[in-house]
N, C-alpha and C positions, 0 to 999 in steps of 0.2 A: 436206546436206552431201555433198560429193564426197570421195573419198579418192583420193590419187595411188597408182598401181600401177606398178611398174617390174619387168619380167621380167629378173632379174639372172642372167646366165650363170655357171656354175661352170667353174672351170679344173682340169685334172688336178693342178696344183701346189697346189690348195686342200685336198687330201685328205691326211690324216696317215697314220702307219703302220697305223692300224686301219680305214682306208678311209673315215672320215667327215670332214666339213669341220671344219677347225680353228676353235675357239671365237673366236680373235682375229679371224677374217675377217668375222664378223658386223657388226663395226663398219665394215668396208669396204663391205659390202652396204648398210648404212644410209646411209653417206656417199654412195655411188653414186646411190641413190634421191633422197637429198635434193638432191644437186647437180643431178641432171636435173630434178627438180620445180621448182627455183627458176631455171632458166634463162630462163623467160618473163618473170620480174620483175626480173631484174638488168639494170642499164644496159648498153648496147652499148659505151659509151665507157669506156676503161680508167680514166681520171681519175675519172669518176662511180662506177665500180665500186669504187674504193678508198674513196670517201666514203660508199658505201652497202653496205658489206660485212656479212658475218655471221660470227660465230665460234662455236664450240661451247664452252660453259662447263661442261658436265656431260654424261656418257653413262653409261648403264646397260643391261645386257642380261641377261635371264633366259632360260636354255636349257630348252627343254621336251623335245624329242626330237631324238636324233642325226640329222644329215642326211648320208646316205651320198652319196658322189660319184656323179654321173650326167651325162649329156649334156643332159638337159632343164633349163632355167633354173628358178629358184625365184622366186616373187613377193615383192617387198618393198612392202608396203602401208604408206602414210604418211598420217597425219592430224594436225591441230593439236589438241592436248589442252588447251592453255591459252595465253592471251596477255596480255601486260602492256604497259606503255608502251615499254620498251626490249628486251624479251626475249619468247620464247615457247617452249613446250614441244611437241616433235613425239613422237608415238607410232608405233611401227613394229611390224609383224608380218612375219616371214620365214615363208612358208607355200607350200603348194600346196593342191590341192583336197581332200587327205586329212589333212594335218597342218599344225599350227603348229609350226614348229622353234624358233622364239625370238621373244620380244618385247623391245622395247627402248624406251628414251626418250632424248632429247637436249634439253638446254636451249640455245637458241640466242640470242646477244646481237647486236643490231644495233650495228654498230661502224664507226667512221670510222678507217681505217688511217692516214690522214695525220696526225690529232691523237692517235691512240693512245687514244681515249676511246669509251666507249659513246655511242650516239646515239638519239634517239627514232625509232620506226617511222613511215615516211611514210604518207600516206593511201592511196597506191597499194599499198604493202606490206600495210597493214591490210585493204584490200579483197580482196587476193589471199589472205591468210591466212583471212579469213572464208569463202572458198569451201570450205576444208578443215577448218573448225572444228566440233567436236562441239556439238550443240544442247543 
């Protein structure tokens, strides 16, 4: 199993009055990593993208250690924790070499934006997810 790792840059505006990264931003970090991870499997055509979209149906974050603002990026590691016919769970770690700052999960539903309904995952999507699925 591979895991996808995105080096997420921090912005000065991410820090709160205490100098640590605001807890709400961890969802943005997870979204950024997930979006970049899925770029290779999303269709190039906008109409196909609408028919083969993904939506988040659930998100959770557990904060482990405060992340102080710094210029170095933090790694967001993503793997597939579980998959079903129309949805899958992604597990995240926001970390560097020394600390895990947060762990999170999202449930993602394969969705057709044109019909406004969930759809089955395609064979191409399933093969993509298999690369990142825990054994």
